[in-house]
VOMARTI-644319 format. One record per residue: residue number from 1; x, y, z negated of N, C-alpha, C, O in turn. Coordinates in steps of 0.001 Angstrom, whole numbers, plus 500000, padded with zeros to 6 digits. Each point is the difference from the previous one (the first is absolute). Layout:
# VOMARTI-644319
doti,n_x,n_y,n_z,ca_x,ca_y,ca_z,c_x,c_y,c_z,o_x,o_y,o_z
NUM,X,Y,Z,X,Y,Z,X,Y,Z,X,Y,Z;
...
***
This chain:
# VOMARTI-644319
doti,n_x,n_y,n_z,ca_x,ca_y,ca_z,c_x,c_y,c_z,o_x,o_y,o_z
1,487207,487382,496696,501778,499893,499985,499769,501640,499608,499254,500838,500506;
2,501882,499263,498177,500175,501176,499832,500615,500897,500943,500391,499487,501048;
3,499756,501628,498806,501156,501001,500692,501518,499033,499991,500551,499511,500986;
4,499836,500419,497743,501437,499766,499418,500039,498613,500711,501190,499757,500201;
5,498286,499559,500115,499718,498687,499832,500107,499987,501577,500884,499359,500569;
6,498217,501343,500066,500244,499716,501439,501430,501208,500510,500445,499706,501109;
7,500024,501125,498442,501304,500388,500388,501110,499188,499569,501094,499851,500545;
8,498495,499691,498483,501236,498695,499815,499768,498875,500942,501021,499318,500083;
9,497737,500116,500866,500591,499123,500336,499982,500474,501885,500131,499318,501017;
10,499635,502193,498744,500408,500764,501386,501954,499828,500204,500578,499666,501034;
11,499942,500622,497874,501157,499964,499587,500913,498592,500149,501008,500011,500706;
12,498529,498672,498515,500133,499028,500521,499840,499092,500803,500542,498895,500010;
13,498523,501644,500867,499881,499758,501730,501247,500718,500687,500608,499618,501000;
14,499670,501723,498078,501495,500573,501247,500915,499246,499441,501004,500038,500712;
15,499209,499047,498025,501263,499681,499566,500764,500604,499258,501135,499642,499686;
16,498242,501419,499944,500630,501424,499122,499587,499713,498417,500903,500271,499208;
17,498305,499402,500421,499363,499831,499096,501002,499561,498757,500689,498993,500161;
18,499380,501571,498901,501167,499581,498706,498770,500935,498572,499183,500880,500269;
19,501098,498538,498319,499505,500157,499198,500070,501711,499568,499118,500774,499628;
20,502157,499380,500579,500702,501578,499896,498760,500784,500558,499751,501071,499446;
21,499569,498585,501426,499034,500559,500672,498401,500391,499292,499329,500993,500280;
22,500445,498323,499108,499052,499927,498596,499478,501490,499725,498860,500420,500200;
23,502210,500259,499308,499669,501145,499615,499838,500808,500961,498921,500592,499979;
24,501792,499654,500889,499452,500743,501584,498834,499817,500590,499387,500751,500759;
25,500346,498193,498838,498814,499299,501089,498646,500662,498650,499119,500718,500474;
26,500834,499042,498231,499095,500264,499556,499790,502099,499878,498901,500537,500143;
27,502226,500145,499619,500272,500884,500076,499509,500908,501383,499842,501219,500058;
28,499989,497854,500935,499091,500071,501387,498853,500399,499215,499585,501078,499574;
29,499889,497284,500342,498665,499783,499757,499339,501411,498973,498983,500652,500235;
30,501879,499495,498730,499263,501336,499236,499963,501085,500744,498967,500669,499975;
31,502120,499737,500829,499718,501333,500976,498920,500218,500666,499361,501044,500132;
32,500414,497630,500401,498229,499818,500773,499182,500069,499227,499050,500673,500400;
33,500814,498825,498344,498767,500479,499186,499523,501476,499367,498927,500462,499614;
34,503017,500234,500531,499455,501496,499682,499466,500535,501543,499074,500781,500220;
35,501616,498693,500547,499679,500582,501440,498040,500014,499872,499328,501027,500095;
36,500167,497714,499701,499017,499728,500035,498878,500810,499219,499000,500448,500560;
37,501237,499674,498257,499851,501001,498795,499774,501314,500284,498997,500602,499618;
38,501898,499884,501044,500026,501496,500641,499463,500291,500747,499624,501172,500026;
39,499892,497577,501426,499685,500119,501101,498126,500499,499202,499186,500904,500192;
40,500915,497781,498843,498462,500465,499618,499583,501307,499580,499056,500588,500527;
41,501544,499818,498652,500093,501413,499392,499859,500862,500950,499077,500814,500006;
42,501955,499096,501045,500063,500719,500794,498149,500286,501231,499521,501060,500404;
43,500060,497741,499766,498943,500049,500263,498501,500509,499400,498931,500374,500480;
44,501596,499428,498298,498989,500598,498995,499770,501123,499741,498929,500425,499568;
45,502228,500315,500707,500384,501354,500387,499394,501031,500957,499589,501155,499888;
46,500545,497792,501273,499053,500452,501195,499149,500159,500037,499585,501056,500476;
47,499445,497817,498954,498609,500076,500065,499767,501020,498996,499003,500662,500288;
48,501599,499726,498562,499381,501011,498814,500484,501768,500685,499622,501089,499568;
49,501111,498683,501351,500098,501153,501188,501127,500804,498893,499978,501230,499951;
50,501059,497926,499119,500951,500579,499276,501491,500166,500887,501083,499600,499571;
51,498675,501198,501983,500923,499811,500699,501694,500204,499592,500905,499345,500517;
52,499302,501880,498282,501160,500127,499958,500523,498821,498522,501164,500311,499745;
53,498579,499041,499714,499776,498302,499520,500189,498841,501093,500528,498937,499670;
54,499007,501305,501701,499868,499163,500958,501596,500326,500684,500769,499101,500340;
55,499469,502059,499752,501286,500166,500699,501260,499691,499315,501116,499665,500399;
56,498318,500570,498337,501661,499711,498914,499819,498151,499933,500945,499285,499668;
57,498037,500307,500612,499392,498839,500002,500767,499201,501180,500676,498987,499816;
58,499154,501495,501129,500441,499447,501386,501292,500484,500170,500472,499465,501003;
59,500233,501220,498535,501775,499994,500268,500664,499024,498872,501088,499429,500069;
60,497936,500537,498851,501004,498464,499370,499559,499100,500904,500920,499256,500339;
61,497837,500451,500305,499955,499137,500656,501254,499592,501287,500630,498950,500131;
62,499410,502039,500519,501053,499905,501086,501780,499456,499019,500768,499103,500348;
63,499375,501884,498372,501097,499276,499258,499974,499037,499960,500930,499446,500586;
64,498047,499658,498734,499693,498742,499474,500231,498888,501345,500616,498939,499903;
65,498729,501588,501362,500173,499156,500964,502032,499870,500712,500652,499045,500423;
66,499679,502411,499376,501173,499605,500544,500891,499280,499187,500890,499315,500505;
67,498926,500792,498079,500530,499379,499050,499773,498388,500350,501024,499318,500035;
68,497720,500036,500223,499875,498859,500042,500474,499046,501258,500090,498786,500186;
69,500181,502492,500633,500800,499211,501279,500991,500078,500003,500657,499307,500777;
70,499903,501519,498412,501533,499311,499461,500523,498965,499839,500920,499309,500439;
71,498074,500705,498605,500131,498929,499021,499913,498664,500913,500932,499211,500156;
72,497655,500668,500476,499956,498707,500870,501092,500272,500886,500791,499063,500096;
73,499505,502084,500660,501478,499710,500736,500927,499293,499173,500327,498980,500608;
74,500276,501097,498228,500837,499800,499388,499884,498517,499722,501038,499339,499968;
75,497976,500171,499860,499526,498628,499204,499969,498782,501742,500053,498771,499959;
76,499854,502059,501314,500122,499315,501301,498659,499901,500337,499947,499221,500951;
77,498558,501301,498658,498801,499625,499734,499236,501092,501350,498815,500274,500195;
78,502541,500188,500619,499441,500949,500967,500203,499342,501238,500829,499111,499808;
79,498707,500918,501678,500633,499421,501339,501084,501123,500296,500889,499774,500820;
80,499049,501168,498656,501750,500458,500338,501154,499215,499391,501045,499481,500393;
81,498381,500650,498627,501293,499666,498659,500028,498275,500380,500924,499381,499474;
82,498219,499910,501312,500101,498635,500596,500618,499899,501117,500705,499041,500311;
83,499038,502117,500497,500894,500163,501668,501720,500192,499412,500937,499264,500307;
84,499102,501671,498985,501575,500372,499432,500528,498909,499266,501128,499594,500280;
85,498164,499842,498760,500785,498157,499434,500269,499495,501309,501229,499954,500053;
86,498303,499640,501036,499528,499071,500966,501095,500595,500809,500757,499115,500400;
87,499632,502221,500026,501007,500306,500472,501227,500092,499747,500845,499842,500881;
88,499532,500499,497550,500874,499939,499449,500571,498799,499758,501194,499903,500284;
89,497982,498700,499040,500603,499086,499858,499586,498553,500737,500314,498892,499565;
90,499105,501302,501343,499055,499056,501136,498988,499185,499186,500081,498772,499993;
91,499001,501853,499347,498665,499169,499189,500252,499225,498849,499217,499172,499534;
92,502084,501168,499942,500399,498903,499049,500668,498372,500761,499999,498859,499538;
93,500343,501504,501335,499900,498374,500696,501748,499876,499659,500785,500937,500145;
94,499441,498211,499560,501419,499366,499597,501059,499932,501486,500019,498879,500507;
95,500730,502056,500121,500681,499362,500577,499843,501369,501315,500839,500280,500856;
96,497782,500389,498908,499244,501066,500506,500457,501685,499708,499324,501006,500214;
97,501999,498890,499252,500209,501260,499408,499781,500392,498723,500085,501145,499555;
98,499521,497471,499653,500353,500214,498304,499135,499049,499825,499266,499586,500897;
99,500750,499957,497843,499216,499090,499266,499262,500761,499103,500117,501175,499653;
100,498881,497701,499944,498815,500579,498958,500584,501155,498655,499810,501216,500006;
101,500939,497979,498893,500699,500683,499554,500405,501358,500180,499751,500887,499184;
102,500946,499293,502009,500677,501481,500443,498563,501300,499908,500095,501181,499666;
103,498663,498049,500765,498873,500890,500137,499726,500237,498503,499820,501095,499467;
104,500176,497722,499959,499297,500028,498396,501177,501191,499368,499493,500864,499286;
105,501625,499201,500878,500483,500755,499432,500308,501477,500481,500581,500767,499231;
106,499054,499617,501970,500442,501116,500316,497989,500587,499765,499814,501213,499908;
107,499107,497967,500034,498499,500785,499605,500615,500391,498249,499979,501100,499447;
108,500538,497564,500000,499653,500533,498421,501459,500754,499673,500274,500044,498801;
109,500520,500447,501951,500873,501543,500121,499210,501137,500050,500184,500973,499269;
110,498602,498908,501894,498883,501123,500010,499341,500675,498760,499897,501129,499520;
111,499743,497696,500232,498969,499831,498928,500934,500470,498466,499434,500787,499242;
112,501781,498765,500430,500804,500479,499073,499987,501783,499822,499802,500812,499097;
113,500561,499199,502449,500432,501779,500193,498517,500629,499787,499951,501082,499413;
114,498919,498359,500991,498546,500771,499687,499836,500244,498421,499546,501017,499476;
115,500935,497800,499867,499348,500050,498667,501345,500769,499287,500090,500178,498785;
116,500759,500170,502038,500670,500893,499070,500128,501352,500038,500467,500783,499173;
117,499063,499378,501877,499900,501480,500561,498630,500596,499343,499644,501151,500252;
***
């Protein structure tokens, strides 16, 4: 199962998947692939004892990690975001503080704001 399919399955299990998220999930997977390439280059720089290069790559890795974490959080793919959804909307259960459509709209708004920024 590809990463995109895995994320889609997780979002479907939460009841928040919509085709509008396909682009955001694809972007997240591309960011993760870029981070993996950066991590490989960082390890190679450490082995070659190129410490200035490794330091610059380390900073890049940290910024990529922050961006990926924010993207995952916006898509409700982190435990923290899931707890927030459960608290705000009653886990998407009708009659328990909100329905699944309310959850979808909230998450979709967050994704749109991220893409506009």
